[in-house]
C-alpha positions in Angstrom: -102.3 29.3 -6.1 -104.5 30.1 -9.2 -108.2 31.0 -8.0 -110.0 29.2 -11.2 -107.9 26.2 -10.4 -109.0 25.9 -7.0 -112.3 26.6 -7.2 -112.9 24.3 -10.1 -111.1 21.6 -7.9 -113.8 21.9 -5.2 -116.7 22.4 -7.7 -116.0 19.6 -9.6 -115.7 17.4 -6.2 -119.0 18.9 -5.1 -120.6 17.7 -8.1 -119.3 14.4 -8.0 -120.2 14.0 -4.5 -123.7 15.6 -5.0 -124.3 13.2 -7.8 -123.2 10.0 -5.7 -125.7 11.3 -2.9 -128.3 12.1 -5.8 -128.5 15.9 -4.6 -126.8 17.7 -7.3 -129.9 19.0 -8.5 -130.7 20.7 -4.8 -126.9 21.8 -4.7 -127.4 23.7 -8.1 -130.1 25.7 -6.9 -128.2 26.4 -3.5 -125.0 27.1 -5.1 -126.9 29.6 -7.7 -128.2 31.2 -4.8 -125.0 31.5 -3.0 -123.6 33.0 -6.1 -126.3 35.6 -6.7 -125.7 36.1 -2.8 -122.8 37.0 -3.0 -122.8 39.2 -6.0 -125.7 40.9 -4.3 -124.5 41.7 -1.0 -120.8 42.8 -0.7 -120.6 42.3 2.8 -120.5 38.7 2.4 -117.0 38.7 0.5 -116.1 41.1 3.1 -117.0 38.4 5.8 -115.2 35.7 4.2 -111.9 37.6 4.0 -112.3 38.8 7.5 -109.6 37.1 9.7 -111.3 38.2 13.2 -114.7 36.3 12.4 -114.6 32.4 13.7 -115.2 29.4 11.5 -118.6 29.0 13.0 -119.7 32.5 12.3 -118.3 32.3 8.6 -120.3 28.8 8.3 -123.4 30.5 9.9 -123.2 33.2 7.4 -122.8 30.9 4.3 -125.5 28.5 6.0 -128.0 31.5 6.0 -127.2 32.7 2.2 -129.3 30.1 1.0 -132.2 30.2 2.9 -133.7 28.6 6.5 -132.7 24.9 6.1 -129.8 24.3 3.6 -129.5 20.6 2.6 -127.0 18.4 4.6 -124.5 17.9 1.2 -124.4 21.7 1.0 -123.8 22.0 4.7 -120.7 19.5 4.8 -119.3 20.9 1.7 -119.4 24.5 3.1 -117.8 22.6 6.6 -115.0 21.5 4.5 -114.4 24.5 2.4 -114.3 26.5 5.7 -112.1 24.1 7.7 -109.4 24.0 4.9 -109.4 28.1 4.8 -110.7 28.3 1.4 -114.0 30.4 2.2 -112.1 33.4 0.3 -113.2 31.2 -3.1 -116.6 29.8 -2.3 -118.3 32.6 -4.6 -116.1 31.0 -7.4 -116.7 27.5 -6.4 -120.5 28.3 -6.5 -120.1 29.8 -10.0 -117.8 26.9 -11.4 -120.6 24.3 -9.9 -123.0 25.8 -11.8 -120.9 25.8 -14.9 -120.2 22.2 -14.3 -123.8 21.1 -13.7 -124.8 22.8 -16.7 -122.2 21.0 -18.7 -123.0 17.7 -17.4 -126.9 18.4 -17.9 -126.2 20.0 -21.2 -127.8 22.9 -20.4 -127.7 26.3 -22.0 -128.3 29.5 -19.8 -130.0 32.4 -21.1 -131.0 35.7 -19.1 -133.1 38.6 -20.6 -132.7 42.0 -18.9 -135.1 44.6 -19.8 -135.8 48.2 -18.5 -139.4 47.5 -17.6 -141.5 44.3 -17.0 -142.2 42.7 -20.1 -145.2 40.4 -21.0 -144.9 36.4 -21.2 -145.1 36.4 -25.3 -142.1 38.5 -25.1 -140.1 36.2 -23.0 -141.6 33.2 -24.8 -140.0 34.6 -28.1 -136.7 35.7 -26.6 -136.4 31.8 -25.3 -137.3 30.6 -28.7 -134.7 32.6 -30.4 -132.1 31.3 -27.8 -133.1 27.6 -28.6 -132.8 28.4 -32.3 -129.4 29.4 -32.0 -128.5 27.0 -29.3 -130.8 23.9 -29.3 -131.3 21.6 -26.0 -132.5 22.4 -22.7 -132.3 26.0 -21.3 -132.4 27.8 -18.0 -133.8 30.9 -18.6 -134.3 34.1 -16.5 -135.7 37.5 -16.7 -134.4 40.7 -14.7 -135.5 44.2 -14.8 -133.1 46.7 -14.7 -134.2 50.4 -15.0 -130.4 51.6 -15.5 -130.5 50.3 -18.9 -132.9 52.9 -19.9 -134.9 51.0 -22.7 -134.2 48.0 -25.3 -132.5 44.8 -23.7 -129.5 42.8 -23.1 -129.6 39.2 -23.8 -126.9 36.9 -22.7 -126.5 33.0 -23.7 -124.2 31.1 -21.9 -120.9 33.3 -22.0 -122.3 35.5 -24.9 -123.9 38.9 -24.4 -126.1 40.9 -27.1 -126.5 44.5 -25.9 -129.3 46.6 -27.5 -130.0 48.9 -24.6 -130.8 52.5 -24.8 -127.8 52.9 -22.3 -125.2 51.7 -24.5 -126.5 53.0 -27.6 -126.2 56.6 -25.9 -122.6 55.7 -24.4 -121.5 54.8 -28.1 -123.1 58.0 -29.8 -121.4 60.2 -26.8 -118.2 58.3 -27.4 -118.3 59.3 -30.9 -118.9 63.0 -30.5 -116.2 63.1 -27.7 -113.8 61.7 -30.1 -114.8 63.6 -33.1 -114.7 66.7 -31.1 -111.3 65.9 -30.2 -110.0 65.7 -33.7 
């Protein structure tokens, strides 16, 4: 079955249930954290694929991934997903939920990645730039990634503007390799 289709159906059902329970904001923060944990802790994905782990072990892992006291709505949903043997879709479900939530609340997402910490004025200017491009509410994150070596990478919803030194150096390297091959 199509991963995107399964994930979107579960995420949509979760959003509808969360809205009915007036817990959509709490679930949003938990699903964002869950997606981040899946991205940062590769062992979590492997654990969900591991057939030797019990349902209870997987449930405990996913509950622990979002902190000490997950919401009841979150726990019930995770129990449902795991009992239907759909735990391999959890990362995708979490990402789909965040997208559906943002669409329903008309929230744009943005992320600024820099090589070193930047001051609040720079962050405010970048936020203003994003809001000029895409008016409306904005969920904006700032991340430091020394691997980009300098400059910045700006994400706005599904768009990416890469003005990092690393990318520029890679482009120059590629040009030199292409020129020397000819």
